[in-house]
C-alpha positions as CSV (number, residue, x, y, z in Angstrom):
1,M,-22.6,-36.1,-9.4
2,A,-20.6,-34.7,-6.7
3,L,-22.6,-31.1,-7.5
4,F,-25.9,-32.7,-6.6
5,F,-24.7,-34.6,-3.7
6,G,-21.7,-32.6,-2.2
7,V,-23.9,-29.7,-0.7
8,G,-27.2,-29.2,1.4
9,A,-30.3,-28.6,-0.5
10,T,-30.5,-25.0,0.5
11,N,-26.9,-24.5,-1.1
12,L,-27.4,-26.5,-4.0
13,F,-30.6,-24.4,-5.1
14,A,-28.9,-21.2,-4.4
15,Q,-26.0,-22.3,-6.9
16,L,-28.6,-22.9,-9.7
17,E,-29.7,-20.2,-10.8
18,Q,-29.4,-20.9,-14.4
19,R,-30.9,-24.2,-14.4
20,S,-34.3,-25.3,-13.6
21,F,-35.7,-27.8,-11.0
22,E,-38.5,-28.8,-8.8
23,V,-38.3,-29.9,-5.4
24,A,-40.8,-32.3,-3.6
25,P,-43.1,-30.8,-1.1
26,D,-41.2,-33.1,1.9
27,Q,-37.8,-31.7,0.4
28,K,-36.2,-34.9,0.5
29,Y,-36.2,-35.3,-3.3
30,A,-35.6,-33.0,-6.3
31,V,-35.6,-33.1,-10.2
32,I,-32.9,-30.7,-11.9
33,W,-32.5,-30.4,-15.8
34,N,-29.7,-28.8,-17.2
35,D,-28.6,-27.9,-20.7
36,S,-25.0,-28.3,-22.1
37,E,-22.9,-28.9,-25.1
38,L,-20.6,-31.4,-23.6
39,T,-20.1,-33.3,-26.6
40,G,-20.1,-30.6,-28.7
41,A,-24.0,-31.0,-29.2
42,P,-26.6,-29.6,-27.6
43,T,-27.8,-31.9,-24.8
44,R,-30.1,-31.8,-21.7
45,I,-29.6,-34.0,-18.8
46,I,-32.5,-34.5,-16.5
47,T,-32.1,-36.2,-13.0
48,A,-34.6,-36.7,-9.8
49,F,-32.7,-37.7,-6.9
50,R,-33.3,-38.2,-2.9
51,F,-30.9,-36.2,-0.9
52,N,-30.4,-38.4,1.7
53,P,-29.7,-40.9,1.6
54,R,-28.3,-39.9,-1.9
55,E,-29.9,-41.8,-4.7
56,I,-30.8,-41.3,-8.1
57,I,-34.2,-42.0,-8.5
58,F,-34.7,-41.2,-12.8
59,S,-32.3,-39.9,-15.1
60,R,-32.5,-39.2,-18.8
61,I,-30.4,-37.4,-21.4
62,T,-32.2,-35.9,-24.1
63,F,-32.1,-32.9,-26.6
64,P,-32.8,-29.2,-25.1
65,R,-36.5,-29.2,-25.2
66,W,-39.6,-27.9,-23.1
67,T,-39.4,-29.3,-19.7
68,G,-41.6,-29.1,-16.6
69,A,-42.1,-31.2,-13.6
70,A,-44.5,-31.5,-10.6
71,W,-44.4,-33.4,-7.4
72,N,-48.0,-34.8,-5.8
73,G,-48.3,-33.2,-2.6
74,A,-47.3,-36.6,-0.8
75,S,-44.1,-36.4,-2.4
76,S,-44.6,-39.9,-3.5
77,R,-45.1,-39.2,-7.3
78,L,-43.2,-37.2,-9.9
79,A,-44.8,-35.8,-13.2
80,L,-42.1,-35.2,-15.9
81,F,-42.8,-33.8,-19.6
82,D,-40.4,-33.4,-22.1
83,D,-41.3,-31.8,-25.2
84,P,-39.4,-31.1,-28.2
85,D,-39.7,-28.4,-30.7
86,N,-40.9,-30.8,-33.7
87,G,-41.4,-34.4,-32.2
88,N,-43.2,-36.4,-29.5
89,S,-43.9,-35.3,-26.4
90,F,-43.3,-37.5,-23.4
91,L,-44.7,-37.4,-19.9
92,W,-43.1,-39.7,-17.3
93,I,-45.0,-40.6,-14.2
94,I,-42.4,-41.5,-11.5
95,S,-43.8,-43.4,-8.4
96,K,-42.4,-44.2,-5.2
97,G,-42.7,-48.0,-4.6
98,S,-42.3,-50.2,-1.3
99,S,-38.4,-50.4,-2.0
100,T,-37.7,-48.8,-5.3
101,W,-38.9,-45.8,-7.7
102,K,-41.0,-47.1,-10.8
103,N,-41.3,-44.9,-13.9
104,T,-44.1,-44.8,-16.7
105,K,-43.6,-43.2,-20.0
106,I,-46.5,-41.9,-21.7
107,D,-45.9,-40.6,-25.5
108,V,-48.6,-38.0,-25.5
109,L,-48.5,-37.2,-29.2
110,D,-49.0,-41.0,-30.2
111,R,-51.9,-41.2,-28.1
112,L,-53.3,-37.9,-29.5
113,E,-52.7,-38.9,-33.0
114,T,-54.7,-42.2,-32.6
115,L,-58.0,-40.5,-31.3
116,F,-57.7,-37.4,-33.3
117,P,-55.7,-38.1,-36.6
118,V,-54.5,-35.0,-38.5
119,N,-56.6,-34.5,-41.8
120,D,-53.6,-32.9,-43.6
121,P,-50.2,-34.3,-42.7
122,T,-48.8,-31.5,-45.0
123,K,-50.0,-28.9,-42.3
124,L,-48.9,-30.4,-39.2
125,A,-48.9,-27.9,-36.4
126,R,-47.5,-30.1,-33.5
127,G,-48.0,-28.9,-29.7
128,G,-47.1,-30.2,-26.1
129,I,-47.8,-30.0,-22.6
130,D,-48.5,-26.5,-21.7
131,S,-49.0,-27.1,-18.4
132,M,-49.7,-29.9,-15.5
133,H,-51.0,-30.2,-11.9
134,W,-52.0,-32.8,-9.5
135,S,-55.4,-32.5,-8.4
136,S,-54.5,-35.1,-5.7
137,N,-52.1,-37.3,-4.7
138,D,-53.0,-40.1,-7.5
139,E,-54.4,-37.9,-10.3
140,L,-52.6,-35.7,-12.6
141,N,-54.1,-32.9,-14.9
142,C,-52.3,-31.5,-17.9
143,D,-53.2,-28.9,-20.6
144,V,-52.3,-30.0,-24.0
145,T,-51.9,-28.3,-27.2
146,Y,-52.1,-30.4,-30.6
147,E,-52.7,-29.5,-34.0
148,N,-53.9,-26.2,-32.6
149,R,-56.6,-27.6,-30.5
150,Q,-56.8,-27.7,-26.8
151,F,-57.0,-30.8,-24.8
152,D,-57.2,-31.8,-21.3
153,L,-55.0,-35.1,-20.5
154,M,-56.0,-36.8,-17.2
155,V,-53.9,-39.5,-16.0
156,N,-55.1,-41.8,-12.8
157,I,-53.1,-43.9,-10.9
158,H,-55.1,-44.8,-8.3
159,R,-54.5,-48.6,-8.8
160,G,-50.9,-48.2,-9.6
161,T,-50.6,-48.1,-13.4
162,P,-51.5,-45.0,-14.9
163,F,-54.7,-44.7,-16.7
164,V,-54.9,-41.9,-19.4
165,Q,-57.7,-40.1,-20.7
166,I,-57.9,-37.3,-23.3
167,R,-60.7,-35.1,-24.1
168,E,-61.0,-31.9,-26.6
169,K,-61.8,-28.8,-24.7
170,K,-65.0,-27.3,-26.4
């Protein structure tokens, strides 16, 4: 982790031209994802961290996928999605508590499959999260594609625990 913590935010991001990242609005936090073949297999490392004092607030090792992140305006919540080419789509809501960060994992495709079952499983056309944005510090909106159909996925976190609603776009 010396790369993350051995330089200031400005120098760090100047060095990350080949990597992907999102910096929180207050510039105290960031999330970065990078692909490598450290073990001979393609690997994606996702890490969210605080610059000062140095602290990792979330970390995940996965396969190279479609990944995206968005911080809310208060820099108190991070939404992070991880969509594979042929499997489940995961969305994490990482929230700043009074003394620690808490993360909640939402299995997006599992929820969609439950609400909108596939009529012909031999013709699967998976999708995933196309985009997302915070409409307020407590409300996240995602555009999702599933089985060639478009959906709105809304996550409300007013009471601390994410409440997920999904509706098909007409």
